[in-house]
N, CA, C and O atoms as a GROMACS GRO file, in nm:
protein
  556
    1UNK      N    1  -0.255   0.654  -0.761
    1UNK     CA    2  -0.181   0.596  -0.856
    1UNK      C    3  -0.257   0.488  -0.946
    1UNK      O    4  -0.324   0.394  -0.904
    2UNK      N    5  -0.235   0.519  -1.063
    2UNK     CA    6  -0.308   0.417  -1.156
    2UNK      C    7  -0.239   0.286  -1.182
    2UNK      O    8  -0.125   0.287  -1.229
    3UNK      N    9  -0.299   0.174  -1.154
    3UNK     CA   10  -0.252   0.058  -1.178
    3UNK      C   11  -0.345  -0.039  -1.261
    3UNK      O   12  -0.468  -0.033  -1.254
    4UNK      N   13  -0.277  -0.127  -1.340
    4UNK     CA   14  -0.374  -0.219  -1.428
    4UNK      C   15  -0.458  -0.309  -1.330
    4UNK      O   16  -0.406  -0.353  -1.228
    5UNK      N   17  -0.573  -0.331  -1.360
    5UNK     CA   18  -0.665  -0.407  -1.285
    5UNK      C   19  -0.679  -0.571  -1.325
    5UNK      O   20  -0.734  -0.612  -1.427
    6UNK      N   21  -0.621  -0.650  -1.231
    6UNK     CA   22  -0.632  -0.783  -1.286
    6UNK      C   23  -0.787  -0.821  -1.299
    6UNK      O   24  -0.871  -0.762  -1.231
    7UNK      N   25  -0.818  -0.913  -1.381
    7UNK     CA   26  -0.960  -0.971  -1.393
    7UNK      C   27  -1.014  -1.007  -1.254
    7UNK      O   28  -0.939  -1.057  -1.170
    8UNK      N   29  -1.135  -0.984  -1.229
    8UNK     CA   30  -1.215  -1.043  -1.105
    8UNK      C   31  -1.151  -0.995  -0.992
    8UNK      O   32  -1.148  -1.073  -0.896
    9UNK      N   33  -1.088  -0.861  -0.976
    9UNK     CA   34  -1.045  -0.800  -0.865
    9UNK      C   35  -1.104  -0.675  -0.843
    9UNK      O   36  -1.137  -0.609  -0.941
   10UNK      N   37  -1.124  -0.628  -0.716
   10UNK     CA   38  -1.162  -0.481  -0.698
   10UNK      C   39  -1.076  -0.373  -0.767
   10UNK      O   40  -0.954  -0.386  -0.769
   11UNK      N   41  -1.130  -0.279  -0.816
   11UNK     CA   42  -1.064  -0.171  -0.882
   11UNK      C   43  -0.983  -0.087  -0.796
   11UNK      O   44  -1.043  -0.007  -0.725
   12UNK      N   45  -0.852  -0.092  -0.790
   12UNK     CA   46  -0.758  -0.023  -0.688
   12UNK      C   47  -0.767   0.146  -0.755
   12UNK      O   48  -0.706   0.231  -0.690
   13UNK      N   49  -0.825   0.183  -0.856
   13UNK     CA   50  -0.812   0.299  -0.891
   13UNK      C   51  -0.942   0.368  -0.850
   13UNK      O   52  -0.964   0.480  -0.896
   14UNK      N   53  -1.030   0.311  -0.769
   14UNK     CA   54  -1.158   0.373  -0.739
   14UNK      C   55  -1.111   0.484  -0.601
   14UNK      O   56  -1.047   0.454  -0.500
   15UNK      N   57  -1.162   0.600  -0.635
   15UNK     CA   58  -1.154   0.706  -0.530
   15UNK      C   59  -1.283   0.728  -0.469
   15UNK      O   60  -1.384   0.747  -0.537
   16UNK      N   61  -1.286   0.724  -0.322
   16UNK     CA   62  -1.420   0.738  -0.263
   16UNK      C   63  -1.479   0.886  -0.295
   16UNK      O   64  -1.416   0.992  -0.300
   17UNK      N   65  -1.609   0.866  -0.313
   17UNK     CA   66  -1.693   0.982  -0.361
   17UNK      C   67  -1.659   1.110  -0.256
   17UNK      O   68  -1.627   1.222  -0.295
   18UNK      N   69  -1.674   1.070  -0.116
   18UNK     CA   70  -1.659   1.180  -0.012
   18UNK      C   71  -1.497   1.242  -0.014
   18UNK      O   72  -1.472   1.357   0.020
   19UNK      N   73  -1.407   1.156  -0.055
   19UNK     CA   74  -1.281   1.220  -0.069
   19UNK      C   75  -1.257   1.314  -0.202
   19UNK      O   76  -1.181   1.411  -0.205
   20UNK      N   77  -1.329   1.270  -0.300
   20UNK     CA   78  -1.331   1.378  -0.411
   20UNK      C   79  -1.405   1.496  -0.380
   20UNK      O   80  -1.367   1.598  -0.438
   21UNK      N   81  -1.504   1.505  -0.301
   21UNK     CA   82  -1.584   1.611  -0.245
   21UNK      C   83  -1.494   1.702  -0.174
   21UNK      O   84  -1.470   1.816  -0.213
   22UNK      N   85  -1.442   1.647  -0.062
   22UNK     CA   86  -1.342   1.737   0.022
   22UNK      C   87  -1.225   1.778  -0.049
   22UNK      O   88  -1.169   1.878  -0.006
   23UNK      N   89  -1.174   1.716  -0.158
   23UNK     CA   90  -1.059   1.755  -0.218
   23UNK      C   91  -1.097   1.884  -0.311
   23UNK      O   92  -1.005   1.943  -0.368
   24UNK      N   93  -1.228   1.928  -0.326
   24UNK     CA   94  -1.272   2.034  -0.384
   24UNK      C   95  -1.283   2.148  -0.311
   24UNK      O   96  -1.302   2.259  -0.360
   25UNK      N   97  -1.272   2.121  -0.179
   25UNK     CA   98  -1.303   2.245  -0.075
   25UNK      C   99  -1.163   2.314  -0.049
   25UNK      O  100  -1.061   2.252  -0.020
   26UNK      N  101  -1.171   2.434  -0.061
   26UNK     CA  102  -1.044   2.514  -0.019
   26UNK      C  103  -0.992   2.489   0.114
   26UNK      O  104  -0.871   2.477   0.132
   27UNK      N  105  -1.082   2.480   0.213
   27UNK     CA  106  -1.034   2.472   0.348
   27UNK      C  107  -0.995   2.299   0.379
   27UNK      O  108  -0.959   2.269   0.493
   28UNK      N  109  -1.003   2.218   0.297
   28UNK     CA  110  -0.978   2.090   0.301
   28UNK      C  111  -1.058   2.022   0.437
   28UNK      O  112  -1.167   2.062   0.478
   29UNK      N  113  -0.990   1.930   0.487
   29UNK     CA  114  -1.058   1.854   0.605
   29UNK      C  115  -1.053   1.937   0.722
   29UNK      O  116  -0.948   1.996   0.749
   30UNK      N  117  -1.152   1.946   0.793
   30UNK     CA  118  -1.189   2.031   0.919
   30UNK      C  119  -1.171   1.932   1.031
   30UNK      O  120  -1.196   1.813   1.015
   31UNK      N  121  -1.125   1.987   1.151
   31UNK     CA  122  -1.115   1.894   1.266
   31UNK      C  123  -1.280   1.918   1.336
   31UNK      O  124  -1.304   2.005   1.419
   32UNK      N  125  -1.364   1.838   1.292
   32UNK     CA  126  -1.505   1.856   1.336
   32UNK      C  127  -1.540   1.741   1.449
   32UNK      O  128  -1.626   1.755   1.536
   33UNK      N  129  -1.465   1.636   1.434
   33UNK     CA  130  -1.521   1.515   1.519
   33UNK      C  131  -1.397   1.436   1.571
   33UNK      O  132  -1.288   1.436   1.515
   34UNK      N  133  -1.424   1.376   1.668
   34UNK     CA  134  -1.316   1.296   1.740
   34UNK      C  135  -1.246   1.201   1.657
   34UNK      O  136  -1.126   1.176   1.673
   35UNK      N  137  -1.321   1.144   1.564
   35UNK     CA  138  -1.254   1.035   1.468
   35UNK      C  139  -1.160   1.119   1.379
   35UNK      O  140  -1.065   1.059   1.327
   36UNK      N  141  -1.173   1.234   1.358
   36UNK     CA  142  -1.074   1.305   1.270
   36UNK      C  143  -0.940   1.341   1.351
   36UNK      O  144  -0.836   1.373   1.292
   37UNK      N  145  -0.949   1.332   1.494
   37UNK     CA  146  -0.821   1.363   1.559
   37UNK      C  147  -0.722   1.249   1.515
   37UNK      O  148  -0.604   1.282   1.500
   38UNK      N  149  -0.754   1.132   1.496
   38UNK     CA  150  -0.658   1.050   1.442
   38UNK      C  151  -0.563   1.085   1.335
   38UNK      O  152  -0.448   1.041   1.321
   39UNK      N  153  -0.630   1.174   1.256
   39UNK     CA  154  -0.552   1.222   1.138
   39UNK      C  155  -0.472   1.358   1.174
   39UNK      O  156  -0.388   1.407   1.099
   40UNK      N  157  -0.504   1.405   1.284
   40UNK     CA  158  -0.411   1.551   1.322
   40UNK      C  159  -0.274   1.550   1.291
   40UNK      O  160  -0.207   1.474   1.361
   41UNK      N  161  -0.212   1.620   1.200
   41UNK     CA  162  -0.094   1.616   1.160
   41UNK      C  163  -0.050   1.501   1.076
   41UNK      O  164   0.068   1.467   1.061
   42UNK      N  165  -0.149   1.445   1.024
   42UNK     CA  166  -0.102   1.321   0.930
   42UNK      C  167  -0.154   1.337   0.802
   42UNK      O  168  -0.153   1.244   0.720
   43UNK      N  169  -0.208   1.463   0.774
   43UNK     CA  170  -0.265   1.471   0.627
   43UNK      C  171  -0.195   1.588   0.552
   43UNK      O  172  -0.191   1.701   0.603
   44UNK      N  173  -0.143   1.562   0.438
   44UNK     CA  174  -0.097   1.657   0.341
   44UNK      C  175  -0.166   1.683   0.249
   44UNK      O  176  -0.263   1.611   0.228
   45UNK      N  177  -0.140   1.796   0.163
   45UNK     CA  178  -0.218   1.836   0.048
   45UNK      C  179  -0.134   1.842  -0.075
   45UNK      O  180  -0.016   1.867  -0.056
   46UNK      N  181  -0.166   1.827  -0.173
   46UNK     CA  182  -0.093   1.839  -0.313
   46UNK      C  183  -0.189   1.919  -0.414
   46UNK      O  184  -0.301   1.875  -0.441
   47UNK      N  185  -0.144   2.033  -0.466
   47UNK     CA  186  -0.216   2.107  -0.536
   47UNK      C  187  -0.234   2.052  -0.692
   47UNK      O  188  -0.134   2.003  -0.746
   48UNK      N  189  -0.326   2.057  -0.745
   48UNK     CA  190  -0.386   2.014  -0.872
   48UNK      C  191  -0.300   2.083  -0.980
   48UNK      O  192  -0.293   2.206  -0.991
   49UNK      N  193  -0.233   1.993  -1.061
   49UNK     CA  194  -0.151   2.041  -1.166
   49UNK      C  195  -0.202   2.002  -1.303
   49UNK      O  196  -0.125   2.010  -1.398
   50UNK      N  197  -0.318   1.962  -1.318
   50UNK     CA  198  -0.372   1.919  -1.445
   50UNK      C  199  -0.381   1.766  -1.463
   50UNK      O  200  -0.351   1.685  -1.376
   51UNK      N  201  -0.421   1.741  -1.576
   51UNK     CA  202  -0.438   1.583  -1.590
   51UNK      C  203  -0.317   1.531  -1.591
   51UNK      O  204  -0.235   1.582  -1.667
   52UNK      N  205  -0.278   1.418  -1.509
   52UNK     CA  206  -0.157   1.341  -1.526
   52UNK      C  207  -0.138   1.256  -1.646
   52UNK      O  208  -0.226   1.182  -1.690
   53UNK      N  209  -0.014   1.270  -1.700
   53UNK     CA  210   0.018   1.195  -1.840
   53UNK      C  211   0.130   1.143  -1.812
   53UNK      O  212   0.204   1.190  -1.726
   54UNK      N  213   0.160   1.036  -1.884
   54UNK     CA  214   0.299   0.947  -1.870
   54UNK      C  215   0.414   1.026  -1.911
   54UNK      O  216   0.523   0.971  -1.895
   55UNK      N  217   0.413   1.162  -1.970
   55UNK     CA  218   0.531   1.224  -2.001
   55UNK      C  219   0.532   1.333  -1.899
   55UNK      O  220   0.607   1.428  -1.923
   56UNK      N  221   0.466   1.336  -1.797
   56UNK     CA  222   0.490   1.439  -1.676
   56UNK      C  223   0.515   1.357  -1.550
   56UNK      O  224   0.431   1.344  -1.461
   57UNK      N  225   0.651   1.297  -1.550
   57UNK     CA  226   0.677   1.217  -1.444
   57UNK      C  227   0.739   1.308  -1.325
   57UNK      O  228   0.762   1.263  -1.213
   58UNK      N  229   0.762   1.441  -1.364
   58UNK     CA  230   0.815   1.527  -1.259
   58UNK      C  231   0.709   1.546  -1.150
   58UNK      O  232   0.752   1.566  -1.037
   59UNK      N  233   0.570   1.543  -1.169
   59UNK     CA  234   0.467   1.544  -1.082
   59UNK      C  235   0.489   1.460  -0.973
   59UNK      O  236   0.466   1.492  -0.856
   60UNK      N  237   0.542   1.333  -1.014
   60UNK     CA  238   0.568   1.223  -0.899
   60UNK      C  239   0.651   1.279  -0.807
   60UNK      O  240   0.607   1.273  -0.692
   61UNK      N  241   0.769   1.337  -0.822
   61UNK     CA  242   0.866   1.382  -0.737
   61UNK      C  243   0.806   1.499  -0.634
   61UNK      O  244   0.840   1.507  -0.515
   62UNK      N  245   0.723   1.579  -0.693
   62UNK     CA  246   0.648   1.685  -0.624
   62UNK      C  247   0.543   1.623  -0.532
   62UNK      O  248   0.521   1.678  -0.424
   63UNK      N  249   0.475   1.513  -0.565
   63UNK     CA  250   0.382   1.449  -0.488
   63UNK      C  251   0.435   1.383  -0.369
   63UNK      O  252   0.371   1.382  -0.264
   64UNK      N  253   0.571   1.316  -0.384
   64UNK     CA  254   0.649   1.268  -0.281
   64UNK      C  255   0.688   1.356  -0.173
   64UNK      O  256   0.684   1.334  -0.052
   65UNK      N  257   0.735   1.482  -0.248
   65UNK     CA  258   0.776   1.589  -0.172
   65UNK      C  259   0.662   1.635  -0.078
   65UNK      O  260   0.687   1.650   0.041
   66UNK      N  261   0.545   1.658  -0.123
   66UNK     CA  262   0.422   1.705  -0.049
   66UNK      C  263   0.374   1.606   0.061
   66UNK      O  264   0.321   1.638   0.167
   67UNK      N  265   0.404   1.477   0.016
   67UNK     CA  266   0.358   1.380   0.107
   67UNK      C  267   0.441   1.368   0.241
   67UNK      O  268   0.393   1.332   0.348
   68UNK      N  269   0.565   1.403   0.221
   68UNK     CA  270   0.688   1.399   0.333
   68UNK      C  271   0.665   1.283   0.410
   68UNK      O  272   0.650   1.174   0.354
   69UNK      N  273   0.661   1.296   0.543
   69UNK     CA  274   0.653   1.174   0.634
   69UNK      C  275   0.496   1.144   0.670
   69UNK      O  276   0.478   1.061   0.760
   70UNK      N  277   0.392   1.199   0.614
   70UNK     CA  278   0.279   1.180   0.641
   70UNK      C  279   0.209   1.043   0.568
   70UNK      O  280   0.255   1.008   0.459
   71UNK      N  281   0.114   0.978   0.620
   71UNK     CA  282   0.046   0.858   0.559
   71UNK      C  283  -0.063   0.894   0.463
   71UNK      O  284  -0.108   0.812   0.383
   72UNK      N  285  -0.110   1.028   0.473
   72UNK     CA  286  -0.237   1.064   0.398
   72UNK      C  287  -0.205   1.193   0.314
   72UNK      O  288  -0.121   1.276   0.349
   73UNK      N  289  -0.278   1.201   0.204
   73UNK     CA  290  -0.264   1.318   0.121
   73UNK      C  291  -0.384   1.342   0.056
   73UNK      O  292  -0.444   1.245   0.009
   74UNK      N  293  -0.439   1.471   0.044
   74UNK     CA  294  -0.552   1.503  -0.028
   74UNK      C  295  -0.508   1.566  -0.157
   74UNK      O  296  -0.453   1.676  -0.154
   75UNK      N  297  -0.528   1.506  -0.267
   75UNK     CA  298  -0.487   1.559  -0.403
   75UNK      C  299  -0.594   1.651  -0.430
   75UNK      O  300  -0.706   1.606  -0.454
   76UNK      N  301  -0.572   1.778  -0.430
   76UNK     CA  302  -0.667   1.895  -0.459
   76UNK      C  303  -0.744   1.870  -0.594
   76UNK      O  304  -0.677   1.848  -0.695
   77UNK      N  305  -0.873   1.870  -0.600
   77UNK     CA  306  -0.950   1.874  -0.716
   77UNK      C  307  -0.936   1.721  -0.779
   77UNK      O  308  -0.955   1.698  -0.898
   78UNK      N  309  -0.901   1.619  -0.682
   78UNK     CA  310  -0.889   1.487  -0.742
   78UNK      C  311  -0.941   1.395  -0.640
   78UNK      O  312  -1.047   1.337  -0.665
   79UNK      N  313  -0.873   1.370  -0.515
   79UNK     CA  314  -0.919   1.269  -0.421
   79UNK      C  315  -0.796   1.253  -0.303
   79UNK      O  316  -0.717   1.339  -0.265
   80UNK      N  317  -0.809   1.119  -0.262
   80UNK     CA  318  -0.738   1.073  -0.165
   80UNK      C  319  -0.640   0.991  -0.182
   80UNK      O  320  -0.665   0.916  -0.277
   81UNK      N  321  -0.526   0.967  -0.127
   81UNK     CA  322  -0.422   0.883  -0.133
   81UNK      C  323  -0.350   0.857  -0.004
   81UNK      O  324  -0.303   0.950   0.062
   82UNK      N  325  -0.342   0.727   0.033
   82UNK     CA  326  -0.297   0.690   0.146
   82UNK      C  327  -0.154   0.592   0.134
   82UNK      O  328  -0.150   0.513   0.039
   83UNK      N  329  -0.047   0.596   0.220
   83UNK     CA  330   0.061   0.489   0.209
   83UNK      C  331   0.085   0.441   0.331
   83UNK      O  332   0.044   0.504   0.428
   84UNK      N  333   0.152   0.327   0.347
   84UNK     CA  334   0.182   0.249   0.466
   84UNK      C  335   0.292   0.166   0.439
   84UNK      O  336   0.341   0.152   0.327
   85UNK      N  337   0.336   0.101   0.556
   85UNK     CA  338   0.429  -0.003   0.557
   85UNK      C  339   0.383  -0.141   0.497
   85UNK      O  340   0.461  -0.229   0.462
   86UNK      N  341   0.253  -0.147   0.489
   86UNK     CA  342   0.188  -0.255   0.451
   86UNK      C  343   0.048  -0.224   0.374
   86UNK      O  344  -0.002  -0.112   0.388
   87UNK      N  345  -0.005  -0.304   0.308
   87UNK     CA  346  -0.150  -0.275   0.243
   87UNK      C  347  -0.241  -0.244   0.353
   87UNK      O  348  -0.323  -0.153   0.347
   88UNK      N  349  -0.225  -0.327   0.461
   88UNK     CA  350  -0.321  -0.300   0.567
   88UNK      C  351  -0.320  -0.177   0.641
   88UNK      O  352  -0.424  -0.125   0.683
   89UNK      N  353  -0.190  -0.125   0.660
   89UNK     CA  354  -0.168  -0.002   0.718
   89UNK      C  355  -0.226   0.126   0.625
   89UNK      O  356  -0.284   0.222   0.674
   90UNK      N  357  -0.200   0.111   0.492
   90UNK     CA  358  -0.262   0.212   0.386
   90UNK      C  359  -0.409   0.194   0.398
   90UNK      O  360  -0.480   0.294   0.398
   91UNK      N  361  -0.464   0.065   0.408
   91UNK     CA  362  -0.615   0.080   0.409
   91UNK      C  363  -0.657   0.136   0.557
   91UNK      O  364  -0.760   0.204   0.568
   92UNK      N  365  -0.586   0.110   0.655
   92UNK     CA  366  -0.616   0.174   0.790
   92UNK      C  367  -0.638   0.323   0.768
   92UNK      O  368  -0.741   0.380   0.803
   93UNK      N  369  -0.534   0.383   0.706
   93UNK     CA  370  -0.543   0.534   0.699
   93UNK      C  371  -0.634   0.570   0.605
   93UNK      O  372  -0.698   0.672   0.628
   94UNK      N  373  -0.657   0.499   0.487
   94UNK     CA  374  -0.770   0.545   0.394
   94UNK      C  375  -0.920   0.529   0.449
   94UNK      O  376  -1.012   0.602   0.411
   95UNK      N  377  -0.934   0.417   0.553
   95UNK     CA  378  -1.080   0.410   0.599
   95UNK      C  379  -1.099   0.529   0.707
   95UNK      O  380  -1.212   0.576   0.720
   96UNK      N  381  -0.991   0.578   0.785
   96UNK     CA  382  -1.009   0.675   0.869
   96UNK      C  383  -1.021   0.814   0.787
   96UNK      O  384  -1.097   0.903   0.826
   97UNK      N  385  -0.945   0.826   0.676
   97UNK     CA  386  -0.950   0.963   0.603
   97UNK      C  387  -1.083   0.968   0.541
   97UNK      O  388  -1.154   1.068   0.557
   98UNK      N  389  -1.121   0.864   0.469
   98UNK     CA  390  -1.260   0.857   0.400
   98UNK      C  391  -1.374   0.882   0.499
   98UNK      O  392  -1.472   0.951   0.472
   99UNK      N  393  -1.351   0.816   0.626
   99UNK     CA  394  -1.477   0.845   0.723
   99UNK      C  395  -1.473   0.998   0.776
   99UNK      O  396  -1.576   1.056   0.813
  100UNK      N  397  -1.359   1.053   0.777
  100UNK     CA  398  -1.338   1.195   0.835
  100UNK      C  399  -1.410   1.262   0.714
  100UNK      O  400  -1.497   1.343   0.746
  101UNK      N  401  -1.392   1.243   0.594
  101UNK     CA  402  -1.462   1.310   0.484
  101UNK      C  403  -1.611   1.296   0.494
  101UNK      O  404  -1.686   1.392   0.478
  102UNK      N  405  -1.653   1.172   0.520
  102UNK     CA  406  -1.793   1.136   0.520
  102UNK      C  407  -1.863   1.236   0.633
  102UNK      O  408  -1.966   1.299   0.609
  103UNK      N  409  -1.793   1.240   0.760
  103UNK     CA  410  -1.869   1.309   0.858
  103UNK      C  411  -1.860   1.459   0.826
  103UNK      O  412  -1.960   1.526   0.850
  104UNK      N  413  -1.747   1.520   0.770
  104UNK     CA  414  -1.760   1.643   0.734
  104UNK      C  415  -1.868   1.677   0.638
  104UNK      O  416  -1.937   1.777   0.656
  105UNK      N  417  -1.887   1.597   0.534
  105UNK     CA  418  -1.976   1.635   0.450
  105UNK      C  419  -2.124   1.624   0.512
  105UNK      O  420  -2.212   1.702   0.475
  106UNK      N  421  -2.144   1.538   0.595
  106UNK     CA  422  -2.273   1.521   0.666
  106UNK      C  423  -2.286   1.640   0.754
  106UNK      O  424  -2.397   1.691   0.767
  107UNK      N  425  -2.188   1.688   0.812
  107UNK     CA  426  -2.212   1.813   0.911
  107UNK      C  427  -2.235   1.934   0.826
  107UNK      O  428  -2.316   2.018   0.865
  108UNK      N  429  -2.169   1.952   0.711
  108UNK     CA  430  -2.172   2.069   0.630
  108UNK      C  431  -2.322   2.054   0.569
  108UNK      O  432  -2.386   2.158   0.555
  109UNK      N  433  -2.373   1.947   0.537
  109UNK     CA  434  -2.505   1.937   0.460
  109UNK      C  435  -2.614   1.977   0.569
  109UNK      O  436  -2.726   2.003   0.524
  110UNK      N  437  -2.597   1.983   0.693
  110UNK     CA  438  -2.713   2.006   0.782
  110UNK      C  439  -2.738   2.165   0.790
  110UNK      O  440  -2.844   2.213   0.831
  111UNK      N  441  -2.653   2.224   0.754
  111UNK     CA  442  -2.668   2.387   0.744
  111UNK      C  443  -2.646   2.454   0.867
  111UNK      O  444  -2.640   2.577   0.874
  112UNK      N  445  -2.631   2.365   0.981
  112UNK     CA  446  -2.600   2.453   1.101
  112UNK      C  447  -2.453   2.487   1.109
  112UNK      O  448  -2.364   2.434   1.043
  113UNK      N  449  -2.439   2.584   1.199
  113UNK     CA  450  -2.290   2.628   1.218
  113UNK      C  451  -2.215   2.543   1.279
  113UNK      O  452  -2.261   2.496   1.383
  114UNK      N  453  -2.089   2.503   1.237
  114UNK     CA  454  -2.008   2.401   1.278
  114UNK      C  455  -1.918   2.458   1.390
  114UNK      O  456  -1.876   2.574   1.394
  115UNK      N  457  -1.895   2.361   1.480
  115UNK     CA  458  -1.794   2.371   1.580
  115UNK      C  459  -1.668   2.321   1.525
  115UNK      O  460  -1.660   2.201   1.501
  116UNK      N  461  -1.564   2.404   1.502
  116UNK     CA  462  -1.446   2.368   1.466
  116UNK      C  463  -1.339   2.351   1.580
  116UNK      O  464  -1.296   2.456   1.627
  117UNK      N  465  -1.296   2.247   1.624
  117UNK     CA  466  -1.205   2.216   1.724
  117UNK      C  467  -1.059   2.294   1.688
  117UNK      O  468  -1.011   2.280   1.575
  118UNK      N  469  -1.005   2.359   1.766
  118UNK     CA  470  -0.888   2.440   1.711
  118UNK      C  471  -0.769   2.395   1.796
  118UNK      O  472  -0.658   2.445   1.777
  119UNK      N  473  -0.793   2.295   1.897
  119UNK     CA  474  -0.675   2.225   1.969
  119UNK      C  475  -0.700   2.087   1.993
  119UNK      O  476  -0.765   2.060   2.094
  120UNK      N  477  -0.664   2.000   1.924
  120UNK     CA  478  -0.712   1.848   1.941
  120UNK      C  479  -0.623   1.794   2.062
  120UNK      O  480  -0.669   1.710   2.140
  121UNK      N  481  -0.512   1.837   2.072
  121UNK     CA  482  -0.445   1.811   2.208
  121UNK      C  483  -0.455   1.654   2.250
  121UNK      O  484  -0.407   1.559   2.189
  122UNK      N  485  -0.520   1.652   2.354
  122UNK     CA  486  -0.546   1.516   2.429
  122UNK      C  487  -0.627   1.399   2.353
  122UNK      O  488  -0.625   1.280   2.384
  123UNK      N  489  -0.694   1.453   2.253
  123UNK     CA  490  -0.775   1.340   2.174
  123UNK      C  491  -0.692   1.272   2.074
  123UNK      O  492  -0.731   1.163   2.032
  124UNK      N  493  -0.577   1.326   2.028
  124UNK     CA  494  -0.507   1.263   1.915
  124UNK      C  495  -0.419   1.147   1.971
  124UNK      O  496  -0.323   1.172   2.044
  125UNK      N  497  -0.452   1.020   1.938
  125UNK     CA  498  -0.368   0.909   1.975
  125UNK      C  499  -0.234   0.912   1.895
  125UNK      O  500  -0.136   0.862   1.951
  126UNK      N  501  -0.220   0.965   1.770
  126UNK     CA  502  -0.089   0.980   1.713
  126UNK      C  503   0.016   1.061   1.789
  126UNK      O  504   0.136   1.044   1.773
  127UNK      N  505  -0.032   1.144   1.867
  127UNK     CA  506   0.053   1.226   1.950
  127UNK      C  507   0.109   1.154   2.068
  127UNK      O  508   0.212   1.189   2.127
  128UNK      N  509   0.033   1.051   2.099
  128UNK     CA  510   0.094   0.983   2.232
  128UNK      C  511   0.158   0.842   2.192
  128UNK      O  512   0.154   0.739   2.260
  129UNK      N  513   0.219   0.862   2.062
  129UNK     CA  514   0.315   0.720   2.020
  129UNK      C  515   0.230   0.637   1.947
  129UNK      O  516   0.288   0.540   1.898
  130UNK      N  517   0.094   0.646   1.922
  130UNK     CA  518   0.009   0.541   1.855
  130UNK      C  519   0.078   0.501   1.723
  130UNK      O  520   0.117   0.589   1.645
  131UNK      N  521   0.094   0.373   1.696
  131UNK     CA  522   0.131   0.329   1.563
  131UNK      C  523   0.007   0.248   1.499
  131UNK      O  524  -0.062   0.177   1.572
  132UNK      N  525  -0.017   0.258   1.384
  132UNK     CA  526  -0.124   0.185   1.316
  132UNK      C  527  -0.080   0.032   1.300
  132UNK      O  528   0.040   0.008   1.309
  133UNK      N  529  -0.157  -0.056   1.280
  133UNK     CA  530  -0.121  -0.199   1.277
  133UNK      C  531  -0.037  -0.219   1.122
  133UNK      O  532  -0.065  -0.159   1.018
  134UNK      N  533   0.054  -0.303   1.138
  134UNK     CA  534   0.124  -0.346   1.015
  134UNK      C  535   0.090  -0.475   0.955
  134UNK      O  536   0.103  -0.493   0.834
  135UNK      N  537   0.045  -0.573   1.043
  135UNK     CA  538  -0.008  -0.700   0.994
  135UNK      C  539  -0.158  -0.686   0.946
  135UNK      O  540  -0.240  -0.602   0.985
  136UNK      N  541  -0.176  -0.780   0.859
  136UNK     CA  542  -0.322  -0.773   0.798
  136UNK      C  543  -0.422  -0.748   0.913
  136UNK      O  544  -0.400  -0.801   1.022
  137UNK      N  545  -0.519  -0.678   0.897
  137UNK     CA  546  -0.623  -0.652   0.979
  137UNK      C  547  -0.726  -0.772   0.994
  137UNK      O  548  -0.769  -0.820   0.890
  138UNK      N  549  -0.764  -0.819   1.101
  138UNK     CA  550  -0.866  -0.916   1.129
  138UNK      C  551  -0.992  -0.864   1.103
  138UNK      O  552  -1.026  -0.776   1.182
  139UNK      N  553  -1.092  -0.900   0.994
  139UNK     CA  554  -1.207  -0.841   0.970
  139UNK      C  555  -1.291  -0.956   1.001
  139UNK      O  556  -1.413  -0.948   0.992
   0.00000   0.00000   0.00000
């Protein structure tokens, strides 16, 4: 979502390069590493509809529909978007989502055959009732 940038603040419109790269891949994010299991069942996809303009507000409704109850969405041919009950929670999901994209790109660049986990089951914390932090994270 595009927001005006206040002076002397980080750019909220910055999209991680790794997320943009994964958003161009037809298969999307693959279950290649245990850190990706945190995202199992929590990542939606939204198909590219062209350049967003102010007169195309109907895409917003489709974006919300595609996101559903998930905290993460890959905007095909664009990048990543996360939501949360707080800024800290949205950051939490973005960090894990971007990390998963980085790991996938590194694995793919090795040229080796990839082992793709077909059943994450016991590794996925979110399936055991895990809830991400709502309060600001202590860094």
